C-alpha positions in Angstrom: -27.8 58.5 185.1 -26.1 61.5 183.4 -22.4 61.5 182.4 -21.5 64.1 185.1 -22.8 62.2 188.1 -20.5 59.7 189.8 -21.8 56.1 189.9 -23.7 55.2 193.1 -22.0 52.7 195.5 -24.4 50.0 194.3 -23.3 50.5 190.7 -19.6 50.6 191.5 -17.9 47.2 191.2 -16.1 46.0 194.3 -12.3 46.4 193.9 -10.2 43.2 194.0 -8.3 42.3 197.1 -5.1 43.0 195.2 -6.3 46.6 194.4 -7.4 47.1 198.0 -4.0 45.9 199.3 -2.2 48.2 196.9 -4.3 51.1 197.9 -3.7 50.4 201.6 0.0 50.0 201.0 0.0 53.4 199.4 -1.9 54.9 202.4 0.6 53.4 204.7 3.5 54.8 202.7 1.8 58.2 202.7 1.3 58.0 206.5 4.9 57.1 207.0 6.1 60.0 204.9 3.8 62.3 206.9 5.1 60.9 210.1 8.7 61.4 209.1 8.1 65.0 208.1 6.3 65.8 211.3 9.1 64.1 213.3 11.6 66.4 211.5 9.4 69.4 212.2 9.0 68.5 215.8 12.7 68.1 216.3 13.2 71.6 214.8 10.5 73.1 217.0 12.0 71.4 220.1 15.2 73.3 219.6 13.3 76.4 220.6 14.9 78.7 218.1 13.0 80.5 215.3 13.7 78.7 212.0 12.1 78.8 208.6 9.7 75.9 208.1 8.1 77.1 204.9 9.0 74.2 202.6 8.4 71.6 205.4 5.0 73.0 206.3 4.0 73.2 202.6 4.9 69.6 202.1 3.2 68.5 205.3 0.0 70.2 204.1 0.2 68.5 200.7 0.7 65.1 202.3 -2.1 65.7 204.8 -4.5 66.8 202.0 -3.6 63.7 200.0 -4.1 61.5 203.0 -7.4 63.2 203.8 -8.7 62.7 200.3 -7.9 59.0 200.4 -10.0 58.7 203.5 -12.8 61.1 202.5 -15.3 58.3 201.6 -15.9 56.6 204.9 -18.0 53.8 203.3 -15.2 53.0 200.9 -12.7 53.2 203.7 -14.6 50.6 205.8 -15.1 48.3 202.8 -11.4 48.5 201.9 -10.2 47.8 205.4 -12.6 44.9 205.9 -11.6 43.3 202.5 -7.8 43.9 202.9 -5.2 41.5 204.0 -5.5 41.4 207.9 -1.8 42.4 208.3 -2.2 45.4 206.0 -5.5 46.4 207.7 -3.8 46.2 211.1 -0.8 48.2 209.9 -3.0 50.9 208.5 -5.0 51.2 211.7 -1.7 51.3 213.7 -0.4 54.1 211.4 -3.6 56.0 212.0 -3.1 55.8 215.7 0.5 56.9 215.4 -0.4 59.7 213.1 -3.1 60.9 215.5 -0.6 61.0 218.3 2.0 62.7 216.1 -0.5 65.4 215.0 -1.3 66.1 218.6 2.4 66.5 219.6 3.0 68.6 216.5 0.1 70.9 217.4 1.3 71.3 220.9 4.9 72.1 219.8 3.6 74.6 217.2 1.5 76.4 219.9 4.6 76.6 222.1 6.7 77.9 219.2 4.1 80.5 218.3 4.0 81.7 222.0 7.8 81.9 222.1 7.9 83.9 218.9 5.3 86.3 220.3 7.3 86.7 223.4 10.4 87.5 221.4 8.6 90.1 219.3 7.0 91.7 222.5 10.5 91.8 224.1 12.0 93.5 221.0 9.1 95.9 220.7 9.4 96.8 224.4 13.1 97.5 224.0 12.4 99.7 220.9 9.7 101.6 222.8 12.0 102.2 225.8 14.7 103.5 223.4 12.4 105.9 221.7 11.0 107.3 225.0 14.4 108.3 226.5 14.5 111.9 227.8 14.9 114.6 225.3 18.3 116.3 224.9 16.5 119.6 225.6 16.4 120.8 229.2 13.7 122.5 231.1 14.8 125.9 229.8 14.2 124.7 226.2 18.0 124.8 225.4 20.0 121.9 224.1 21.9 120.1 226.8 24.4 117.5 226.2 23.4 114.1 227.6 25.5 113.1 230.6 27.2 110.3 228.8 28.7 112.7 226.2 29.6 115.5 228.6 32.8 113.7 229.6 35.9 113.7 227.5 36.4 110.6 225.4 39.8 109.1 225.1 40.7 107.6 221.7 44.1 106.4 222.9 46.1 107.1 226.0 47.0 110.7 226.5 44.6 112.0 223.8 41.2 113.4 224.7 38.6 114.7 222.4 
């Protein structure tokens, strides 16, 4: 075996139960942090108003990447869960289910927020297009004509007309 290759699973010593419990406790804490962050984001999205979520989304992605990397090795994951304290293994599996439901809800809310933002942009763009396509101030005889709304005198104060 060369120095750059990771040891095979057969060569890797099994982690102690204490190490496994510590790792699972860390995973549970990470899942709880991710759940709290998604709950906060979901509450903001439920308000229906456009809000900056940049820092929250960045942190969510960092936590999700860290969580994903912990679970990347399925064989190690199964060994850890089977050798962990039953209470911790059960808590981790429950967090996984809760996290899955929260991710689904978050995805649904994000899709709705994106659709609402698109609708707002389309409404604004439609208003801009209508404003720019108003009739020209030039009449059919190619002479400048005052628009009807400026053809009337304007009163700045009672008794004074401009």
